[in-house]
Backbone as CSV, one residue per row, in Angstrom:
resi,resn,N_x,N_y,N_z,CA_x,CA_y,CA_z,C_x,C_y,C_z
1,UNK,118.796,97.941,122.506,117.720,99.213,123.024,117.615,99.144,124.662
2,UNK,117.815,100.371,125.340,117.642,100.389,126.722,116.329,101.064,126.843
3,UNK,115.645,100.766,128.031,114.967,101.079,128.578,113.422,100.987,128.034
4,UNK,112.043,101.457,128.094,111.106,101.185,127.482,111.246,101.622,125.674
5,UNK,110.327,100.966,124.738,110.071,101.191,123.429,109.669,102.631,123.466
6,UNK,110.328,103.415,122.549,110.035,104.936,122.230,109.693,104.828,120.740
7,UNK,108.206,105.299,120.653,107.485,105.634,119.395,107.166,106.767,119.156
8,UNK,107.449,107.088,118.007,106.755,108.450,117.372,106.016,108.110,116.284
9,UNK,104.518,108.859,116.522,104.045,108.495,115.345,103.541,110.019,114.691
10,UNK,104.048,110.198,113.685,103.750,111.420,112.794,103.174,111.047,111.974
11,UNK,101.631,111.585,112.036,100.586,111.443,110.964,99.678,112.893,111.139
12,UNK,98.838,113.028,110.016,97.660,114.056,110.360,96.635,113.571,111.242
13,UNK,96.453,112.230,111.387,95.312,111.740,112.169,96.201,110.698,113.071
14,UNK,96.741,110.923,114.134,97.671,110.055,114.738,96.913,109.328,115.753
15,UNK,95.539,109.595,116.257,94.833,108.800,117.040,94.980,107.311,116.825
16,UNK,94.386,106.703,115.819,94.044,105.331,115.533,95.429,104.680,115.917
17,UNK,96.501,105.142,115.344,97.915,104.391,115.283,98.354,104.222,116.744
18,UNK,98.297,105.382,117.255,98.989,105.533,118.656,97.893,104.835,119.749
19,UNK,96.511,104.565,119.388,95.746,103.960,120.566,95.986,102.333,120.307
20,UNK,96.157,101.973,119.012,96.245,100.595,118.749,97.773,99.990,119.112
21,UNK,98.844,101.043,119.386,99.967,100.592,119.652,100.121,100.443,121.095
22,UNK,99.169,101.704,121.706,99.168,101.433,123.417,98.239,100.339,123.691
23,UNK,97.342,99.503,122.618,96.834,98.374,123.274,97.716,97.080,123.225
24,UNK,98.537,97.131,122.166,99.411,95.941,121.865,100.470,95.913,122.872
25,UNK,101.046,97.309,122.761,102.349,97.384,123.620,102.303,98.628,124.739
26,UNK,101.706,98.202,125.750,101.271,99.233,126.740,102.173,99.883,127.732
27,UNK,103.415,99.285,127.757,104.819,99.766,128.178,105.308,100.784,127.522
28,UNK,105.052,100.702,125.992,105.538,101.814,124.997,105.698,103.378,125.501
29,UNK,106.319,104.049,125.238,106.526,105.462,125.318,106.092,106.180,123.859
30,UNK,104.830,106.631,123.773,104.232,106.930,122.673,104.494,108.610,122.572
31,UNK,104.844,109.231,121.304,104.700,110.446,121.121,104.170,110.708,119.897
32,UNK,103.318,111.881,119.563,102.487,111.881,118.634,102.682,113.358,117.981
33,UNK,102.807,113.387,116.704,102.990,114.767,115.925,101.756,114.679,114.717
34,UNK,101.400,116.001,114.752,100.383,116.144,113.517,100.884,117.156,112.340
35,UNK,102.083,117.792,112.470,102.338,118.976,111.359,103.857,118.453,111.306
36,UNK,104.351,118.816,109.927,105.541,119.267,109.434,106.243,119.904,110.431
37,UNK,105.751,121.152,110.464,106.673,121.857,111.562,107.052,121.662,112.788
38,UNK,106.207,120.837,113.392,106.437,119.963,114.743,107.674,119.136,114.761
39,UNK,107.743,118.526,113.496,108.273,117.108,113.612,109.767,117.416,114.061
40,UNK,110.744,118.533,113.880,111.731,118.492,114.586,112.303,118.576,116.017
41,UNK,110.819,119.145,116.918,110.808,119.180,118.066,110.515,117.747,118.479
42,UNK,109.640,117.412,117.892,108.950,115.984,118.374,109.716,114.775,118.282
43,UNK,110.661,115.217,117.089,111.774,113.972,117.076,113.402,113.836,117.568
44,UNK,113.167,114.788,118.825,114.433,114.567,119.538,114.181,114.296,120.798
45,UNK,113.148,113.313,120.950,112.829,112.247,122.265,113.407,110.615,121.980
46,UNK,114.811,110.693,121.269,115.454,109.601,121.035,114.668,108.460,120.946
47,UNK,113.828,108.445,119.953,112.856,107.239,119.839,113.676,106.107,118.495
48,UNK,112.794,104.913,119.216,113.270,103.742,118.462,112.637,103.576,117.254
49,UNK,111.462,103.863,117.051,110.453,103.662,116.059,109.567,104.879,115.646
50,UNK,109.693,105.095,114.296,108.663,105.905,113.888,107.909,105.654,112.999
51,UNK,106.729,105.853,112.880,105.417,105.596,111.932,105.385,106.932,111.295
52,UNK,105.787,106.988,110.005,105.956,108.161,109.217,104.731,108.442,108.276
53,UNK,104.101,109.438,107.863,103.371,109.665,107.053,103.390,111.338,106.332
54,UNK,103.612,111.005,104.917,103.761,112.225,104.418,102.478,113.026,103.852
55,UNK,101.710,113.703,104.685,100.179,114.029,104.623,100.435,115.720,104.020
56,UNK,101.672,116.510,103.991,101.360,117.757,103.263,102.350,117.732,101.880
57,UNK,101.979,118.742,101.325,102.511,118.622,100.002,103.636,119.585,99.983
58,UNK,104.821,119.181,100.565,105.819,119.980,100.571,106.984,119.210,100.894
59,UNK,108.067,119.640,100.950,109.277,118.513,101.180,109.271,118.086,102.970
60,UNK,109.658,117.285,102.669,108.940,116.321,104.014,110.624,116.524,104.690
61,UNK,110.864,117.115,106.320,111.461,117.256,107.106,112.348,116.124,107.508
62,UNK,112.836,115.178,106.323,113.427,113.787,106.520,114.923,113.891,107.559
63,UNK,115.695,115.028,107.898,116.599,115.152,108.298,116.495,114.987,109.898
64,UNK,115.008,115.592,110.435,114.980,115.422,112.054,114.842,114.395,112.322
65,UNK,114.063,113.403,111.227,113.991,111.914,111.937,115.420,111.219,111.785
66,UNK,115.911,111.247,110.309,117.314,110.385,110.212,118.608,110.612,111.067
67,UNK,118.651,112.436,111.868,119.542,112.557,112.621,119.392,111.529,113.867
68,UNK,118.617,111.066,114.255,118.499,110.661,115.563,119.280,109.370,115.706
69,UNK,120.507,109.485,116.339,121.227,108.024,116.768,120.199,106.734,117.113
70,UNK,119.267,106.922,118.045,118.679,105.981,118.577,117.612,105.383,117.540
71,UNK,117.422,106.052,116.345,116.364,105.267,115.277,116.613,104.049,114.780
72,UNK,115.891,102.875,114.746,116.256,101.842,114.376,115.184,101.745,112.886
73,UNK,114.253,101.897,113.040,112.859,101.690,112.379,112.251,102.449,111.887
74,UNK,111.486,102.936,110.549,110.428,103.626,110.329,109.648,103.016,109.490
75,UNK,108.199,103.091,109.811,107.475,102.464,108.854,106.513,103.525,108.373
76,UNK,106.435,103.545,107.156,106.114,104.713,106.127,104.427,103.950,105.534
77,UNK,103.618,104.992,105.855,102.169,104.682,105.661,102.291,104.816,103.935
78,UNK,101.557,103.876,103.402,101.374,104.008,101.938,102.733,103.151,101.373
79,UNK,103.025,103.441,100.310,103.903,102.607,99.314,105.318,103.513,99.216
80,UNK,105.001,105.030,98.831,105.996,105.758,98.575,106.810,106.241,99.608
81,UNK,108.280,105.938,99.498,109.163,106.598,100.366,110.270,107.568,99.823
82,UNK,110.167,107.758,98.760,111.032,108.751,98.000,111.496,110.120,99.036
83,UNK,110.366,110.528,99.600,110.596,111.605,100.694,111.325,111.521,101.715
84,UNK,111.914,110.060,102.079,112.932,109.841,103.015,114.271,109.581,102.322
85,UNK,114.395,109.485,101.105,115.667,108.945,100.932,116.644,110.343,100.477
86,UNK,118.174,110.020,100.901,118.625,108.752,101.090,118.746,108.478,102.583
87,UNK,118.825,107.135,102.790,119.075,106.856,104.516,120.307,105.752,104.165
88,UNK,120.740,105.742,105.300,121.908,104.379,105.517,121.287,103.159,105.942
89,UNK,121.108,102.169,105.366,120.241,100.769,105.783,121.214,100.329,106.880
90,UNK,122.380,100.560,106.913,123.158,99.815,108.313,122.734,100.278,109.417
91,UNK,121.895,101.534,109.525,121.581,102.179,110.432,120.376,102.587,111.123
92,UNK,119.593,102.323,109.882,117.808,102.208,109.987,117.252,101.477,109.145
93,UNK,116.303,100.728,109.544,115.559,99.907,108.329,114.172,100.981,108.193
94,UNK,113.720,100.925,106.684,112.772,101.817,106.463,111.628,100.788,105.618
95,UNK,110.450,100.454,105.911,109.567,99.639,105.351,108.184,100.584,105.186
96,UNK,107.633,99.700,104.005,106.416,100.659,103.377,105.210,99.762,103.649
97,UNK,104.278,100.183,103.238,102.856,99.783,103.482,102.192,98.936,102.179
98,UNK,103.435,98.741,101.035,103.257,98.433,100.063,101.509,96.917,100.109
99,UNK,100.659,96.906,99.137,99.899,96.187,99.311,98.612,96.817,99.808
100,UNK,98.384,97.737,100.529,97.307,98.056,101.343,96.176,98.477,100.335
101,UNK,97.143,98.880,99.064,95.993,99.589,98.226,96.030,99.118,96.740
102,UNK,96.412,97.995,96.779,96.580,97.548,95.192,95.268,97.421,94.719
103,UNK,94.427,96.518,95.365,92.906,96.324,94.296,92.343,97.823,94.109
104,UNK,92.613,98.626,94.955,91.627,99.895,94.812,92.239,100.746,93.699
105,UNK,93.709,100.745,93.636,94.425,101.624,92.645,94.182,100.945,91.284
106,UNK,94.308,99.685,91.314,94.165,98.814,90.204,92.866,99.131,89.441
107,UNK,91.735,99.153,89.967,90.417,99.326,89.613,90.120,100.767,89.519
108,UNK,90.924,101.820,90.164,90.773,103.103,90.064,91.504,103.238,88.242
109,UNK,92.532,103.114,88.143,93.447,102.960,86.904,92.891,102.494,85.635
110,UNK,92.064,101.286,85.807,91.460,100.390,84.676,89.881,101.371,84.465
111,UNK,89.548,102.099,85.393,88.224,102.709,85.194,88.288,103.997,84.500
112,UNK,89.592,104.548,84.985,89.968,105.804,84.416,90.369,105.675,82.735
113,UNK,90.875,104.620,82.251,91.414,104.360,80.967,89.715,104.351,80.258
114,UNK,89.089,103.255,80.860,87.873,102.876,80.308,86.636,104.344,80.024
115,UNK,87.145,105.105,81.396,85.832,106.342,81.039,86.694,107.143,79.974
116,UNK,87.771,107.510,79.467,88.331,108.035,78.574,87.824,107.505,77.592
117,UNK,88.145,105.999,77.087,87.843,105.224,75.983,86.542,105.851,75.589
118,UNK,85.561,105.382,76.564,83.928,105.044,76.288,83.881,106.894,76.265
119,UNK,84.478,107.814,76.332,84.211,109.253,76.038,83.365,109.644,77.549
120,UNK,83.126,108.931,78.529,82.332,109.379,79.557,82.605,110.685,80.132
121,UNK,83.561,111.408,79.994,84.006,112.509,80.553,83.138,113.830,79.570
122,UNK,83.186,113.605,78.051,82.992,114.163,77.078,81.267,114.334,77.362
123,UNK,80.529,112.850,77.570,79.101,112.990,78.004,78.643,113.473,79.113
124,UNK,79.669,113.622,80.051,79.290,114.433,81.254,79.080,115.919,80.969
125,UNK,80.141,116.292,80.224,80.078,117.615,79.791,78.638,118.015,78.637
126,UNK,78.454,117.115,77.830,77.103,117.385,77.094,76.166,117.484,77.614
127,UNK,76.053,116.745,78.930,74.800,116.592,79.876,74.570,118.072,80.654
128,UNK,75.659,118.500,80.970,75.393,119.529,81.349,75.046,120.725,80.539
129,UNK,75.348,120.441,79.362,75.068,121.628,78.238,73.844,121.232,77.747
130,UNK,73.213,120.196,77.807,72.073,119.526,77.350,72.137,119.240,76.134
131,UNK,73.193,118.534,75.651,73.771,118.353,74.187,73.736,116.910,74.233
132,UNK,72.742,116.413,72.599,72.794,114.765,72.506,73.562,114.610,71.111
133,UNK,74.949,114.451,71.368,75.532,114.143,70.458,76.536,112.650,70.635
134,UNK,76.105,111.803,69.950,77.096,110.417,69.927,78.299,110.409,69.411
135,UNK,79.574,109.702,70.162,80.548,109.875,69.605,81.217,108.384,69.508
136,UNK,81.923,107.906,68.765,82.642,106.617,68.526,83.249,106.295,69.981
137,UNK,83.700,105.317,70.023,84.155,104.646,71.491,85.442,103.837,70.962
138,UNK,86.194,103.558,72.044,87.254,102.851,71.737,86.996,101.671,72.813
139,UNK,87.062,100.064,72.118,86.572,99.070,72.824,88.131,98.643,73.819
140,UNK,87.806,98.376,74.899,88.995,98.274,75.643,89.390,96.462,75.421
141,UNK,88.371,95.760,75.172,88.639,94.464,74.879,89.238,94.519,73.554
142,UNK,90.271,93.504,73.438,90.900,93.301,72.505,92.380,94.446,72.372
143,UNK,91.951,95.500,73.469,93.247,96.383,73.415,94.360,95.825,74.361
144,UNK,95.604,96.457,73.940,96.919,96.301,74.525,97.393,97.131,75.700
145,UNK,97.575,96.735,76.819,97.956,97.413,78.017,99.370,97.260,78.404
146,UNK,100.314,98.474,78.685,101.468,98.172,79.019,101.366,98.876,80.514
147,UNK,101.948,97.988,81.608,102.063,98.490,82.813,103.422,98.478,83.354
148,UNK,104.132,99.966,83.432,105.242,100.533,84.130,105.269,100.164,85.114
149,UNK,106.355,98.951,85.641,106.411,99.087,87.172,105.308,97.682,87.505
150,UNK,106.225,96.814,87.894,105.324,95.511,88.170,105.427,94.957,89.662
151,UNK,105.447,96.130,90.519,105.249,95.477,91.736,103.993,95.268,92.290
152,UNK,103.249,95.538,93.392,101.935,94.757,93.751,100.772,95.628,93.126
153,UNK,100.884,96.788,93.101,99.789,97.416,92.378,99.967,97.413,90.973
154,UNK,101.002,97.045,90.135,101.459,97.149,88.821,100.915,95.634,88.672
155,UNK,101.020,94.726,89.524,100.525,93.252,89.183,99.177,92.906,89.169
156,UNK,98.622,93.991,90.346,97.016,94.265,90.409,96.435,94.612,89.205
157,UNK,97.107,95.810,88.572,96.675,96.468,87.371,96.612,95.227,85.927
158,UNK,97.430,94.471,85.987,97.693,93.648,84.813,96.656,92.410,85.060
159,UNK,96.374,92.201,86.287,95.459,91.191,86.347,94.304,91.603,85.609
160,UNK,93.685,93.048,86.678,92.493,93.342,85.931,92.135,93.561,84.616
161,UNK,93.534,94.433,83.914,93.665,94.392,82.665,93.322,93.188,81.921
162,UNK,93.867,92.147,82.009,93.639,90.839,81.703,92.522,90.135,81.679
163,UNK,91.790,90.328,82.736,90.148,89.943,82.898,89.275,90.842,82.019
164,UNK,89.791,91.850,81.626,88.890,92.450,80.694,89.300,92.279,79.220
165,UNK,90.306,91.358,79.034,90.446,91.146,77.590,91.431,91.818,77.107
166,UNK,92.408,92.274,77.725,93.338,92.937,77.113,94.724,92.169,77.374
167,UNK,95.606,92.559,76.001,96.921,91.915,76.041,97.742,92.698,76.757
168,UNK,98.323,92.038,77.885,99.031,92.808,78.795,100.399,92.655,78.536
169,UNK,101.269,93.924,78.520,103.027,93.646,78.964,103.217,94.398,80.067
170,UNK,104.817,94.230,80.507,105.151,94.778,81.698,106.622,95.054,81.679
171,UNK,106.833,96.036,82.284,108.150,96.951,82.370,108.466,96.715,83.943
172,UNK,109.852,96.176,84.040,110.219,96.001,85.484,112.028,96.354,85.719
173,UNK,112.888,96.655,86.495,113.777,96.665,86.349,114.286,95.110,86.091
174,UNK,114.197,94.219,86.919,114.594,92.810,86.766,113.424,92.023,86.049
175,UNK,113.435,91.795,84.967,112.421,91.100,84.175,112.391,89.662,84.542
176,UNK,111.050,89.163,84.838,110.781,88.051,85.065,109.376,87.539,84.673
177,UNK,108.979,86.429,83.859,108.066,85.722,83.442,106.516,86.254,84.651
178,UNK,105.773,86.383,84.098,104.425,87.002,85.123,103.245,86.313,84.328
179,UNK,102.581,85.526,85.221,101.138,84.819,84.558,100.330,85.800,84.007
180,UNK,99.567,85.332,82.860,98.738,86.401,82.510,99.213,87.593,81.807
181,UNK,100.861,88.003,81.853,101.069,88.836,81.120,102.123,88.450,79.939
182,UNK,101.732,88.999,78.680,102.399,88.637,77.520,103.945,88.352,77.400
183,UNK,104.560,89.557,78.011,105.987,89.584,78.263,106.049,90.758,78.905
184,UNK,107.353,90.469,79.903,108.036,91.424,80.771,109.391,91.490,80.533
185,UNK,109.394,92.942,80.092,110.637,93.404,79.323,111.323,94.521,80.630
186,UNK,112.728,94.884,80.467,113.504,95.540,81.406,113.113,97.001,80.551
187,UNK,113.780,97.733,81.585,113.673,99.266,80.741,114.116,99.695,79.785
188,UNK,115.319,99.181,79.181,115.871,99.233,77.941,115.143,98.731,77.020
189,UNK,114.119,98.248,77.012,113.019,97.632,75.940,111.560,98.252,75.955
190,UNK,111.575,99.465,76.930,110.334,100.120,77.254,109.662,100.558,75.921
191,UNK,110.758,101.440,74.899,109.959,102.025,74.012,109.404,100.567,72.712
192,UNK,109.989,99.582,73.003,109.528,98.625,72.201,107.925,97.902,72.518
193,UNK,107.800,98.226,73.903,106.199,97.754,74.387,105.234,98.921,74.046
194,UNK,105.930,99.940,74.432,104.760,101.355,74.113,104.625,101.191,72.559
195,UNK,105.236,101.046,71.709,104.818,100.984,70.160,103.921,99.718,70.113
196,UNK,103.616,99.133,71.152,102.452,98.088,70.681,101.037,98.471,71.785
197,UNK,101.177,99.748,72.489,100.457,99.903,73.418,99.237,100.850,73.055
198,UNK,97.914,100.427,73.161,96.800,101.466,73.323,96.649,101.851,74.771
199,UNK,97.176,101.574,75.422,96.647,101.748,77.424,98.344,101.973,77.792
200,UNK,98.842,102.809,78.723,99.777,102.930,79.625,99.532,103.172,80.753
201,UNK,99.855,102.278,81.878,99.632,102.784,83.309,100.955,102.898,83.857
202,UNK,101.309,103.732,84.714,102.566,104.225,85.022,102.327,103.877,86.402
203,UNK,103.238,103.034,87.226,103.060,102.776,88.564,103.897,102.456,89.041
204,UNK,105.559,102.801,88.803,106.658,102.515,89.266,106.985,103.393,90.270
205,UNK,107.876,103.185,90.953,108.523,104.269,92.521,109.462,105.235,91.536
206,UNK,109.503,106.152,92.257,110.211,107.284,91.620,111.857,107.268,92.316
207,UNK,112.756,106.866,91.434,114.070,106.535,91.766,114.919,107.491,90.755
208,UNK,116.049,107.376,91.079,117.102,108.165,90.198,117.024,107.351,88.742
209,UNK,116.695,106.031,88.936,116.685,105.090,87.517,115.124,105.524,86.659
210,UNK,114.154,105.967,87.563,113.096,106.282,86.932,112.759,107.279,86.480
211,UNK,113.419,108.189,87.326,112.909,109.645,87.242,113.143,110.012,85.682
212,UNK,112.217,111.006,84.903,111.982,111.012,83.648,111.898,109.697,82.879
213,UNK,111.738,108.616,82.985,111.703,107.446,82.383,110.998,107.427,81.442
214,UNK,109.674,108.185,81.366,108.473,108.387,80.358,109.117,109.518,79.868
215,UNK,109.765,110.073,78.820,110.526,111.097,78.266,110.176,111.344,76.914
216,UNK,110.820,112.276,76.279,110.329,112.515,74.823,110.533,111.229,73.698
217,UNK,111.634,110.487,74.175,111.999,109.370,73.646,110.830,108.351,73.333
218,UNK,110.427,107.817,74.698,109.285,107.029,75.331,108.070,107.359,74.297
219,UNK,107.607,108.636,74.495,106.296,109.203,74.188,106.163,108.915,72.520
220,UNK,107.767,109.539,72.001,107.361,109.267,70.434,107.484,107.976,70.014
221,UNK,108.010,106.741,70.658,107.997,105.428,70.433,106.289,104.995,70.610
222,UNK,105.790,105.601,71.433,104.406,104.950,71.638,103.202,104.866,70.355
223,UNK,102.283,103.812,70.787,101.471,103.735,69.089,100.725,105.060,69.032
224,UNK,100.523,105.540,67.950,99.962,106.730,67.887,98.241,106.861,68.493
225,UNK,98.016,107.815,69.432,96.706,107.574,69.692,96.554,106.939,71.176
226,UNK,97.744,106.595,71.766,97.765,105.916,73.216,97.429,106.833,74.096
227,UNK,96.579,106.006,75.327,96.136,107.109,76.270,96.908,106.530,77.689
228,UNK,97.334,107.293,78.342,98.279,107.230,79.451,97.859,107.560,80.846
229,UNK,98.040,106.834,81.829,97.662,106.808,83.047,98.506,106.967,83.783
230,UNK,98.835,108.101,84.885,100.090,108.144,85.811,99.542,108.157,87.422
231,UNK,99.805,107.275,88.070,99.728,107.195,89.611,100.936,106.835,90.366
232,UNK,101.969,106.948,89.626,103.383,106.786,90.423,103.623,108.009,91.066
233,UNK,104.312,108.762,90.601,105.026,109.808,91.197,105.308,111.052,89.590
234,UNK,104.895,111.950,90.129,104.975,112.965,88.813,106.174,113.318,87.994
235,UNK,107.383,112.684,88.819,108.655,112.859,88.104,109.057,111.755,87.188
236,UNK,108.241,110.500,87.502,108.981,109.616,86.351,108.255,109.708,84.965
237,UNK,107.061,110.985,84.848,106.902,111.169,83.306,107.510,112.691,83.132
238,UNK,108.108,112.826,82.138,108.545,114.217,81.616,107.279,115.024,81.279
239,UNK,106.776,116.067,82.403,105.828,116.568,82.152,105.765,117.655,80.879
240,UNK,106.667,118.137,80.492,106.923,119.172,79.054,106.809,118.162,77.872
241,UNK,107.126,117.048,78.084,107.695,116.226,76.988,105.851,115.835,76.511
242,UNK,105.169,115.341,77.971,103.742,115.016,77.907,102.770,115.956,77.247
243,UNK,103.180,117.213,77.783,102.278,118.388,77.151,102.347,118.204,75.516
244,UNK,103.639,118.217,75.182,103.798,118.385,73.457,103.300,117.117,72.995
245,UNK,103.289,116.086,73.447,102.576,114.895,72.706,101.189,115.085,72.962
246,UNK,100.416,115.771,73.699,99.139,115.616,73.962,98.709,116.526,72.991
247,UNK,99.617,117.771,73.026,99.166,119.008,71.934,99.142,118.248,70.437
248,UNK,99.741,117.397,70.317,100.101,116.941,68.832,99.293,115.950,68.829
249,UNK,98.468,115.131,69.522,97.706,114.407,69.583,98.348,112.753,69.219
250,UNK,99.564,112.783,69.570,100.172,111.196,69.459,99.916,110.976,70.611
251,UNK,99.901,111.480,71.691,98.896,110.925,72.938,97.738,111.150,72.876
252,UNK,96.901,110.655,72.803,95.198,111.145,72.659,94.653,111.790,73.806
253,UNK,95.152,111.120,74.792,94.423,111.625,76.223,95.348,110.887,77.402
254,UNK,95.405,111.773,78.593,96.491,111.390,79.736,95.243,111.302,80.863
255,UNK,95.252,110.561,81.697,94.810,110.993,83.033,95.745,110.920,84.252
256,UNK,96.078,112.077,84.864,97.075,112.176,85.813,96.574,112.224,87.282
257,UNK,97.113,111.799,88.126,96.799,111.897,89.466,97.982,112.062,89.881
258,UNK,99.144,112.275,89.656,100.310,112.560,90.339,101.319,113.674,89.152
259,UNK,101.792,114.760,90.078,102.777,115.572,88.873,103.803,116.172,90.092
260,UNK,104.779,116.586,89.152,105.897,117.071,89.574,106.034,117.865,90.654
261,UNK,105.289,118.754,90.673,104.660,119.922,91.667,103.435,119.633,92.054
262,UNK,103.155,119.398,93.499,101.756,119.209,94.214,101.510,119.956,95.440
263,UNK,100.424,121.100,95.008,99.204,120.683,94.221,99.677,121.270,92.840
264,UNK,99.035,120.635,91.622,99.064,121.226,90.450,99.276,123.008,90.268
265,UNK,100.088,123.825,90.046,100.239,125.137,89.856,98.973,125.397,89.080
266,UNK,98.460,126.440,88.918,97.334,127.176,88.871,97.515,127.419,87.181
267,UNK,98.906,127.948,86.855,99.125,128.141,85.812,99.604,126.947,84.696
268,UNK,99.451,125.877,85.232,99.961,124.775,84.644,99.157,124.477,83.593
269,UNK,99.705,124.464,81.875,98.634,124.367,80.927,97.683,122.935,81.133
270,UNK,98.370,121.905,81.889,97.421,120.751,81.631,95.959,121.057,82.817
271,UNK,95.759,121.852,83.188,94.646,122.355,83.708,93.416,122.675,82.413
272,UNK,94.141,123.284,81.153,93.122,123.813,80.378,93.102,122.718,79.108
273,UNK,93.604,121.598,79.240,93.803,120.550,78.105,92.499,119.670,78.125
274,UNK,91.964,119.853,76.903,90.413,118.935,77.031,90.814,117.484,76.832
275,UNK,92.003,117.217,76.726,92.353,115.517,76.985,93.345,115.166,77.842
276,UNK,93.196,115.752,78.998,93.676,116.010,79.804,92.761,115.649,81.347
277,UNK,92.920,114.422,82.075,91.745,114.349,83.064,92.961,114.614,84.623
278,UNK,92.319,115.268,85.390,93.284,115.430,86.515,92.686,115.061,87.839
279,UNK,93.090,114.468,88.496,92.933,113.987,89.843,93.670,114.328,91.018
280,UNK,93.283,114.647,92.090,94.233,115.513,93.110,95.121,114.041,93.846
281,UNK,96.002,113.506,93.575,96.636,112.220,94.186,95.547,111.426,95.205
282,UNK,94.669,110.874,94.156,93.779,110.400,95.073,93.355,108.534,94.765
283,UNK,94.611,108.068,93.740,94.431,106.839,93.197,94.084,105.912,94.303
284,UNK,94.328,105.769,95.499,94.175,104.865,96.188,92.847,104.223,96.642
285,UNK,91.927,105.565,96.585,90.278,105.239,96.424,89.803,104.719,97.585
286,UNK,90.518,104.864,98.771,90.107,104.407,100.124,90.058,105.627,100.737
287,UNK,88.682,105.252,102.018,88.308,106.627,102.862,89.652,106.125,103.748
288,UNK,89.369,107.751,104.359,90.746,108.259,105.346,90.786,106.667,106.239
289,UNK,89.540,106.488,106.618,89.374,105.475,107.851,89.739,104.198,107.583
290,UNK,89.611,103.613,106.391,89.855,102.520,105.949,91.699,102.462,105.458
291,UNK,92.263,103.344,105.035,93.555,103.895,105.022,94.201,103.904,106.294
292,UNK,93.508,104.624,107.201,94.548,104.606,108.525,94.410,103.191,108.734
293,UNK,93.220,102.332,109.102,93.148,100.973,109.395,94.257,100.317,109.179
294,UNK,94.042,100.262,107.631,95.068,98.974,106.814,96.394,99.409,107.442
295,UNK,97.165,100.643,107.001,98.202,100.996,107.522,98.766,100.734,108.939
296,UNK,97.572,100.924,109.871,97.957,100.476,111.261,98.200,98.868,111.207
297,UNK,97.312,98.284,110.698,97.567,97.030,110.604,98.794,96.308,110.107
298,UNK,99.341,96.837,109.279,100.845,96.490,108.626,101.691,97.004,109.505
299,UNK,101.841,98.155,110.169,102.530,98.725,111.134,102.867,98.064,112.677
300,UNK,101.433,97.644,112.859,101.596,96.467,114.110,102.375,95.269,113.777
301,UNK,101.955,94.734,112.802,102.676,93.717,112.562,103.927,93.686,112.577
302,UNK,104.667,94.966,111.881,105.991,94.842,111.804,106.686,95.061,113.151
303,UNK,105.918,96.055,113.797,106.238,96.556,115.362,106.264,94.986,116.224
304,UNK,105.650,94.495,115.741,105.668,92.972,116.404,107.048,92.380,116.264
305,UNK,107.335,92.482,114.859,108.468,91.858,114.108,109.806,92.485,115.130
306,UNK,109.640,93.745,114.838,110.738,94.561,115.211,111.298,93.955,116.906
307,UNK,110.083,94.351,117.736,110.652,93.674,119.172,110.854,92.530,119.373
308,UNK,110.309,91.334,118.534,110.971,90.051,118.600,112.226,89.733,117.894
309,UNK,112.572,90.761,117.104,114.040,90.787,116.327,114.069,89.631,115.080
310,UNK,112.685,89.705,114.545,112.364,89.195,113.293,112.392,90.035,112.212
311,UNK,112.933,89.250,111.172,112.875,90.246,109.866,111.529,90.857,109.620
312,UNK,111.953,92.479,109.173,110.599,93.120,108.848,110.165,92.816,107.471
313,UNK,108.541,93.136,107.413,108.285,92.721,106.268,108.022,94.073,105.247
314,UNK,108.267,94.159,104.260,108.289,95.282,103.103,109.597,96.349,103.516
315,UNK,110.708,95.477,103.879,111.821,96.270,104.130,112.254,96.644,102.679
316,UNK,112.449,98.213,102.500,112.673,98.834,101.370,114.336,98.954,101.280
317,UNK,114.748,98.759,99.826,116.338,99.166,99.297,116.431,100.267,99.257
318,UNK,117.174,101.053,99.696,117.226,102.474,99.445,117.784,102.693,98.069
319,UNK,118.434,101.869,97.665,119.509,101.916,96.181,118.109,101.903,95.200
320,UNK,117.178,100.742,95.423,116.181,100.283,94.175,114.771,101.285,94.652
321,UNK,114.936,101.807,95.923,113.385,102.362,96.000,112.080,101.687,96.441
322,UNK,112.656,100.564,96.682,111.493,99.663,96.810,111.716,98.214,97.504
């Protein structure tokens, strides 16, 4: 690297990140960009480092970044990096901010499952209609939870589920025992653990290997009446297969925070299904201020490592997707 450190901050709210960089590295040349449309022009500044945030619900202009020969390091806000794939790891290092939303996302997932089990959504509708009508509820205590994806967020989900008395199973690409989890299996045994499950939380990254992982076969193998919560990426679950399983009642309910197309199209049948509960990709449950602060802290730590030539934290393998 010759000359001053050149950093591009691509964010909907670049102020906090750029100010923090300037305080830590006053000699750095910082460029900010707060739109997708402006990124190709902004990226022509021969930057060494990019802070990247996917803040618009449309294809990310990844070529604008990856085409720059000077680029060595991209820090992604949040955990998902599929908007940048593929890249050459010999030319550029990509790191995510996995870890900043673990507890919030675990609480969100378990809360959604409990709300469905306890009929909270139905009681909310009844309140608006001034209707007094009790319903049976499903106890979470003693239920069985399968967490598909045992990264940091998945492990937090497993821990919270276990604390509530659930028997927890896990699915991950490279199975290994995990404290508090009954059994960890590979994707080849996904159907086996789904057959035991009252609840399923999907929190695996979207990769070539996981696209459509929860498809018709997996859903058919699940225990009848299973409740599914997806907060990974929409493509991990085959939406058409899920819709059919919801219509038949084999999947009794679904809590969906992510979709194959976002925003969810107005004509999607998911909107009008009584056993579907939709949130607009907000599973992190952080204020924007906290989200920006936590991601900035991760980035600054990695930026210091980059300047020192030290190993980067949260380095992502583009083949595995995490």
